[in-house]
SENU-489757 format. One line per field, with one value per residue: x, y, z negated of N, C-alpha, C in turn; residue in one letter. Coordinates in steps of 0.2 Angstrom, whole numbers. Last residue first. Example, Ala and Ser with C-alpha at 12.3 -4.5 7.8 and 13.67 -1.06 7.14 Angstrom:
! residues 2
nxx	(64:66)
nyy	(-11:-28)
nzz	(-35:-39)
caxx	(68:62)
cayy	(-5:-22)
cazz	(-36:-39)
cxx	(64:66)
cyy	(0:-16)
czz	(-39:-39)
type	(s:a)
This chain:
! residues 322
nxx	(561:557:548:538:530:537:537:546:553:567:565:560:554:542:531:536:530:529:536:533:531:542:552:551:544:536:534:521:508:497:501:507:500:502:516:512:497:482:467:452:445:448:452:462:458:463:476:488:487:496:501:504:516:514:512:499:498:504:494:482:480:474:475:468:477:484:496:493:492:505:512:506:511:525:531:536:536:540:529:519:526:531:519:513:523:518:516:510:502:492:479:467:470:480:482:493:492:499:498:490:477:471:477:478:464:461:468:462:449:445:446:445:454:453:458:456:453:453:443:448:454:443:434:441:441:427:425:432:425:413:418:422:410:402:406:404:391:394:399:411:414:418:424:422:431:431:437:441:435:418:405:393:392:398:390:380:387:389:376:374:382:376:365:371:375:362:349:334:322:325:327:316:317:321:333:334:334:347:358:375:389:393:389:375:373:379:370:358:362:364:351:344:351:346:332:332:348:360:363:365:357:355:364:363:351:352:353:339:331:335:330:318:315:313:325:340:354:361:357:362:376:387:397:397:408:409:419:424:419:409:416:420:409:407:416:412:400:404:422:436:446:451:456:469:475:481:471:467:473:469:478:473:459:446:437:420:414:413:425:432:440:432:428:441:443:432:436:447:448:446:435:442:459:465:470:468:476:475:478:479:476:488:492:489:497:496:495:487:483:471:454:446:446:434:436:425:415:414:404:392:391:389:398:394:400:413:417:429:442:454:468:482:495:489:484:480:476:484:502:510:520:538)
nyy	(382:389:399:398:396:392:386:381:385:378:381:391:407:412:421:426:424:436:436:431:417:413:415:405:391:376:362:359:371:378:391:394:397:411:419:434:431:422:432:435:430:418:408:393:376:368:356:347:335:321:312:295:286:270:257:255:258:247:237:242:253:266:279:295:309:314:318:331:338:338:344:357:361:362:362:353:339:332:326:335:346:340:338:351:365:374:382:386:395:408:412:408:396:390:382:378:375:366:363:355:343:330:322:330:332:319:319:329:337:350:362:371:375:385:381:385:376:371:362:349:349:353:342:332:337:336:322:317:323:316:302:303:305:294:286:295:307:324:336:337:342:355:366:376:381:394:395:404:407:403:403:404:390:384:385:376:364:363:361:349:341:342:334:321:319:318:315:324:330:343:351:345:344:347:340:327:323:324:320:323:326:339:340:340:352:360:359:364:377:381:379:389:401:400:403:415:423:432:442:440:439:425:416:412:403:391:383:385:380:367:362:374:381:379:377:383:377:376:366:354:356:365:372:379:385:401:410:423:429:437:447:456:464:469:478:491:491:489:494:486:482:470:468:472:462:450:441:448:450:458:465:472:472:467:463:460:444:440:440:429:430:429:416:410:415:409:395:396:399:390:382:366:366:365:369:372:369:375:369:377:386:398:397:407:412:421:427:434:442:434:431:434:441:451:464:473:484:496:510:516:522:512:498:481:464:462:464:454:455:449:452:447:449:446:433:430:421:417:419:412:398:395)
nzz	(-519:-530:-526:-512:-499:-483:-466:-452:-441:-448:-466:-473:-472:-484:-493:-509:-525:-538:-553:-566:-566:-560:-570:-579:-569:-565:-562:-563:-561:-565:-566:-553:-542:-539:-546:-554:-564:-559:-555:-557:-547:-544:-558:-557:-558:-574:-580:-570:-557:-553:-539:-537:-528:-521:-523:-521:-507:-502:-505:-499:-486:-486:-497:-499:-504:-515:-510:-504:-516:-521:-510:-511:-523:-521:-504:-495:-485:-472:-465:-464:-457:-445:-439:-438:-442:-457:-472:-489:-495:-494:-506:-512:-519:-506:-491:-478:-460:-446:-429:-422:-427:-428:-438:-449:-452:-456:-468:-476:-477:-478:-465:-450:-436:-424:-407:-389:-374:-361:-356:-358:-371:-379:-376:-383:-396:-398:-397:-407:-418:-416:-419:-432:-439:-439:-450:-460:-458:-461:-467:-462:-449:-448:-456:-444:-431:-421:-405:-390:-378:-373:-365:-372:-376:-386:-397:-392:-393:-407:-411:-404:-412:-424:-421:-420:-433:-439:-427:-423:-426:-431:-419:-406:-388:-375:-373:-372:-359:-355:-369:-375:-374:-371:-357:-357:-362:-353:-342:-347:-348:-335:-331:-338:-333:-320:-323:-328:-324:-334:-342:-356:-366:-368:-371:-385:-383:-377:-388:-392:-382:-381:-393:-400:-416:-429:-436:-430:-438:-450:-458:-453:-451:-459:-454:-437:-426:-417:-405:-394:-383:-388:-394:-385:-382:-396:-401:-398:-405:-419:-421:-428:-437:-431:-419:-409:-396:-393:-393:-407:-423:-437:-452:-468:-478:-479:-464:-462:-457:-444:-436:-434:-445:-456:-456:-459:-472:-478:-478:-487:-500:-510:-512:-512:-507:-490:-473:-456:-441:-425:-409:-392:-382:-388:-406:-419:-434:-450:-467:-481:-493:-499:-500:-512:-526:-532:-543:-554:-552:-539:-541:-545:-557:-566:-557:-553:-547:-537:-520:-512:-500:-490:-479:-470:-464:-448:-437:-420:-406:-396:-393:-379:-382:-384)
caxx	(563:561:555:540:530:534:537:543:546:564:567:565:556:549:531:535:535:525:537:535:526:536:552:549:549:536:541:525:514:496:498:511:500:495:514:517:502:488:472:458:443:451:447:460:459:458:472:485:488:490:502:499:515:514:519:501:495:507:501:483:484:470:479:467:474:477:496:494:486:499:514:506:504:522:528:541:532:544:536:518:523:536:523:510:520:523:514:515:508:495:486:467:468:478:480:490:493:494:501:496:480:468:475:484:468:458:470:469:450:448:444:445:450:455:453:460:450:458:442:444:458:449:432:440:447:431:421:434:432:413:415:427:415:400:406:411:393:392:392:411:412:412:422:422:427:432:432:443:442:423:412:396:387:402:396:378:385:395:380:370:384:382:364:368:380:367:354:341:322:323:333:318:316:314:333:335:327:342:354:368:387:394:396:379:370:382:377:359:360:369:356:342:351:353:334:330:341:358:361:371:359:349:364:369:351:352:359:345:331:336:337:320:317:307:320:333:350:364:355:355:371:380:399:396:404:410:413:425:425:407:412:425:411:402:417:418:400:400:415:432:442:449:449:467:470:485:474:464:475:467:476:477:465:448:442:425:416:407:422:426:443:435:423:438:448:432:430:448:447:453:435:436:453:465:468:468:473:478:473:482:476:482:493:487:495:498:497:487:489:475:459:445:451:436:436:430:419:414:410:392:393:383:397:395:397:409:415:422:440:446:465:474:493:495:483:486:474:478:496:507:516:531)
cayy	(379:383:401:395:402:390:392:378:384:381:376:386:401:413:415:427:421:433:438:438:422:411:419:412:395:383:365:356:368:371:388:392:390:409:413:430:435:423:427:437:437:423:412:399:381:370:362:349:342:323:318:300:290:278:260:254:263:253:236:241:247:259:274:288:306:312:312:325:338:335:337:352:360:357:366:357:343:335:322:328:346:343:332:345:360:371:382:382:393:403:413:414:402:389:388:375:380:366:366:356:349:335:319:328:338:322:314:330:330:347:356:372:369:385:380:386:380:375:370:351:347:357:349:332:336:343:327:316:325:323:304:302:310:299:283:293:300:319:334:336:335:353:359:377:374:392:393:403:405:406:401:410:393:384:388:383:366:364:367:354:342:345:341:325:320:324:313:322:324:338:349:350:341:349:347:330:323:329:318:323:319:337:341:334:346:360:357:357:373:381:375:382:399:400:396:410:422:426:444:439:446:430:418:417:410:397:383:386:387:371:362:368:381:381:372:385:377:381:373:354:356:361:366:379:379:397:407:420:425:431:442:451:459:465:471:489:492:484:495:488:488:471:469:472:468:456:442:443:452:452:465:468:475:473:462:465:448:439:446:430:430:436:421:409:417:416:398:394:405:393:389:370:364:367:365:376:366:377:369:373:379:396:398:401:413:415:428:428:442:439:430:427:441:444:462:469:483:489:507:512:527:516:503:488:469:459:467:455:456:450:452:448:451:449:437:431:424:420:418:418:402:395)
cazz	(-513:-531:-529:-518:-504:-489:-471:-458:-441:-442:-460:-476:-468:-480:-488:-502:-520:-533:-546:-565:-569:-557:-563:-581:-573:-566:-562:-568:-558:-564:-571:-558:-543:-541:-542:-550:-561:-563:-554:-562:-549:-540:-555:-560:-554:-569:-580:-576:-559:-556:-543:-537:-534:-520:-523:-527:-512:-501:-508:-506:-488:-485:-492:-500:-498:-516:-514:-500:-511:-525:-512:-505:-522:-526:-510:-499:-489:-477:-466:-467:-464:-450:-440:-442:-437:-453:-465:-484:-499:-490:-503:-507:-522:-514:-495:-484:-466:-452:-435:-420:-427:-423:-432:-446:-450:-450:-463:-473:-475:-484:-468:-457:-439:-431:-413:-395:-380:-363:-356:-352:-365:-379:-374:-375:-392:-399:-393:-400:-417:-416:-412:-426:-439:-434:-443:-458:-460:-457:-469:-469:-450:-444:-459:-451:-433:-428:-409:-397:-378:-377:-362:-369:-371:-379:-397:-393:-386:-402:-413:-402:-405:-424:-423:-414:-428:-441:-433:-422:-422:-436:-423:-411:-394:-377:-372:-379:-362:-353:-363:-376:-374:-378:-359:-354:-365:-359:-341:-345:-354:-340:-327:-339:-340:-321:-319:-332:-323:-330:-336:-351:-363:-367:-364:-383:-386:-372:-384:-397:-384:-375:-392:-396:-409:-425:-435:-431:-432:-445:-460:-455:-445:-461:-458:-444:-427:-424:-408:-401:-382:-383:-398:-388:-377:-393:-403:-395:-398:-415:-422:-422:-438:-438:-419:-416:-397:-394:-386:-403:-416:-434:-445:-463:-476:-483:-469:-460:-462:-448:-438:-429:-438:-454:-454:-452:-466:-478:-474:-480:-495:-509:-515:-511:-511:-497:-478:-463:-447:-432:-415:-398:-381:-383:-398:-416:-427:-446:-460:-477:-489:-502:-496:-509:-520:-531:-536:-552:-559:-541:-540:-539:-551:-564:-563:-551:-552:-542:-526:-513:-507:-490:-486:-470:-470:-452:-443:-425:-412:-394:-398:-382:-378:-387)
cxx	(569:564:559:547:532:535:534:543:542:557:564:568:562:550:537:535:532:530:533:534:527:531:545:548:547:541:541:532:518:503:497:508:503:495:507:514:508:493:478:463:449:449:450:455:457:461:467:481:485:491:496:501:509:512:519:508:497:504:505:490:485:474:476:472:474:473:489:494:487:493:508:507:503:515:525:537:537:540:540:524:522:533:528:514:518:519:520:512:513:502:488:474:469:476:479:488:489:497:496:501:487:473:474:483:475:462:467:471:457:450:448:443:451:451:457:455:456:457:447:444:455:453:439:438:447:438:425:431:434:420:415:424:420:406:405:411:400:395:389:404:411:410:417:419:428:428:434:437:444:430:418:403:390:398:399:385:383:393:386:373:380:384:370:367:377:373:359:344:329:322:331:323:318:312:326:333:328:336:349:364:379:391:398:386:374:379:381:366:361:368:362:348:350:354:342:332:339:350:360:370:365:351:359:369:357:352:358:351:337:336:339:327:319:308:314:328:343:360:357:353:364:376:392:397:404:405:414:419:427:413:411:422:416:405:413:419:406:400:411:425:437:445:446:460:468:481:478:467:471:468:474:475:468:454:443:431:421:408:415:422:438:438:426:432:444:437:430:442:448:453:442:437:447:459:468:466:474:474:478:476:478:482:488:488:493:496:499:489:491:482:464:451:451:440:438:430:425:418:410:399:393:385:391:394:398:406:411:421:433:444:457:472:486:492:489:483:480:475:490:502:513:527)
cyy	(383:380:395:397:399:396:390:384:382:379:379:382:397:406:416:421:423:430:433:440:429:416:419:416:402:386:372:359:365:367:381:389:389:401:411:425:431:428:428:432:440:430:417:403:388:375:363:355:344:330:321:306:295:281:267:257:262:258:243:241:247:253:268:284:298:309:310:318:332:334:334:345:356:356:361:360:347:341:325:324:340:343:334:340:354:367:379:382:389:401:407:416:409:396:386:381:377:372:367:359:349:341:325:325:336:328:316:325:330:340:354:365:369:380:382:385:380:379:374:359:350:356:354:338:335:342:334:320:323:325:312:304:309:304:288:290:299:312:328:334:333:345:356:370:374:386:391:401:402:403:405:409:400:388:389:387:374:366:368:361:348:346:345:332:323:325:319:319:321:331:343:347:346:347:350:337:325:329:324:321:318:330:338:334:340:354:356:354:365:377:375:377:391:398:395:403:416:426:438:441:445:436:423:419:415:403:389:387:389:378:367:368:375:382:373:380:379:381:378:361:356:361:362:372:379:391:403:417:421:426:436:445:454:461:467:481:490:485:489:489:490:477:470:473:467:463:449:445:446:454:458:468:470:476:468:465:454:443:446:436:431:436:428:414:416:418:405:396:403:398:392:377:369:365:368:371:370:374:370:373:374:389:396:402:407:417:421:430:436:438:435:426:434:443:454:467:479:488:500:509:523:521:507:492:476:463:462:459:457:449:453:447:452:452:440:436:425:423:421:417:408:400)
czz	(-510:-525:-529:-520:-510:-494:-477:-464:-447:-441:-454:-471:-471:-477:-483:-498:-513:-527:-542:-558:-568:-560:-560:-575:-575:-571:-563:-568:-563:-562:-571:-565:-550:-544:-544:-546:-558:-560:-558:-561:-554:-542:-550:-556:-557:-564:-574:-575:-565:-559:-546:-542:-533:-526:-523:-528:-519:-506:-507:-509:-496:-486:-492:-494:-499:-510:-516:-504:-507:-521:-516:-506:-516:-525:-515:-505:-494:-480:-471:-468:-467:-457:-445:-443:-441:-447:-461:-477:-495:-493:-499:-504:-518:-516:-502:-488:-472:-457:-440:-425:-424:-422:-426:-439:-446:-447:-456:-468:-472:-483:-474:-460:-447:-434:-419:-402:-385:-370:-358:-351:-358:-372:-374:-372:-385:-395:-393:-395:-410:-414:-411:-419:-433:-433:-437:-451:-457:-460:-465:-471:-457:-445:-455:-454:-441:-430:-416:-401:-385:-376:-366:-366:-368:-374:-390:-393:-387:-395:-409:-404:-402:-416:-422:-415:-421:-436:-434:-428:-421:-432:-428:-416:-399:-384:-375:-379:-370:-357:-361:-369:-376:-379:-366:-356:-363:-363:-348:-344:-353:-346:-332:-336:-341:-329:-321:-329:-327:-329:-331:-344:-359:-364:-363:-376:-385:-376:-379:-393:-388:-377:-386:-395:-406:-418:-431:-430:-434:-438:-454:-456:-446:-454:-458:-448:-435:-424:-414:-404:-389:-382:-394:-391:-379:-387:-398:-396:-395:-408:-417:-424:-433:-440:-427:-416:-405:-396:-387:-396:-412:-426:-442:-456:-471:-481:-473:-466:-459:-454:-441:-431:-433:-447:-453:-451:-460:-472:-473:-475:-488:-504:-514:-515:-510:-501:-485:-468:-453:-437:-421:-404:-387:-382:-394:-408:-424:-439:-457:-469:-485:-498:-498:-504:-517:-525:-536:-545:-558:-548:-542:-537:-545:-558:-561:-557:-550:-547:-531:-520:-507:-497:-485:-477:-472:-458:-446:-431:-417:-400:-395:-387:-382:-383)
type	(v:l:h:c:a:v:f:h:g:p:a:a:e:r:l:e:p:r:e:q:a:c:r:a:t:a:y:p:c:r:a:r:f:r:c:g:s:p:p:d:i:p:t:p:v:d:g:s:l:h:i:r:e:t:k:a:a:l:d:p:d:p:i:p:v:a:s:m:l:a:k:t:y:p:h:l:m:h:a:y:l:e:g:v:p:a:r:e:v:m:c:g:l:y:m:v:g:v:e:n:s:i:h:r:v:m:s:l:d:h:s:v:f:l:y:s:l:g:l:q:e:q:l:s:e:l:t:n:i:v:q:a:q:i:s:v:d:l:a:s:i:p:e:d:c:v:i:f:d:p:s:s:a:l:a:r:a:i:g:v:r:q:r:q:g:g:s:f:e:h:p:y:r:q:m:h:d:d:k:l:g:v:l:s:v:l:e:r:v:r:s:l:q:e:q:r:s:m:g:s:k:r:l:p:e:a:i:i:s:s:v:t:m:r:p:n:l:s:a:y:p:d:q:f:i:m:q:m:r:r:r:i:p:a:l:e:r:e:g:m:r:a:i:d:q:g:n:f:l:i:r:g:d:t:p:e:y:l:r:v:l:c:r:g:v:t:t:k:g:c:g:s:e:g:v:l:g:f:t:k:g:k:e:i:s:f:s:v:d:d:v:a:k:l:l:r:r:p:k:g:s:f:t:r:g:v:p:f:y:m:k:l:h:q:t:e:v:i:p:t:s:m)
């Protein structure tokens, strides 16, 4: 195995909900609660789960848009979780983020050229060097030179996301968080954006955290996959191993919801329906977070929180029954 470029150790991110008269938080929303994984250089780690499970919060913590409540974030072996802005500034250039909504993440008052050049303003480059770099990036993501002086509203969703990708690449990063980069796009455009990301990874040696709820796309682009439920990592394994030998009941239910294009095969496949609603992360269940919806839950599941342990080589699962 190669050296991890990013590693999280027992990452926690709690948000205060309401405050007392003294200013103390009344309750805590546990968006991310004790999550650990690593991403190897040049590889893609897929993070999947239902909406609200904490996937995006993990990604924002990794690039330090949020300061985590607890835990460590190692970037090339250096802990950045508690770094001040001055120490963090040179490292930020090497970590970037592609946001989910290309309609909201681009400044409508700026041209494409200005948007992509924004990260280069303090790089010491001359204006001519910046323009040359922008032209190079525009070509790299599949846009044309005459797009540079246009505004975001003149582009389709897929083209806007390409502008977002070019902006993320401007500072020559090593690691990019892709926060559901295709969820706001038409199905016909999604494959094009994914192919662009894969091509860039091959050319530039990039490492990705790919956050998505599209399990078929995660299977296509990822080397390793982590499954989250209510702020916790419940299963983690290499992509081929996870899809072939799912161990956690939640992972099995999640995978059974993926549409199958073959009607005959779909008719033979059992769909797992979960009872109840997702509990609130403000007041999560005791023990296993999934126990309230798990058909196999026992008394132990209510009393003891399962640890993420290795059930097979490289395959980790947090379940008492495995």
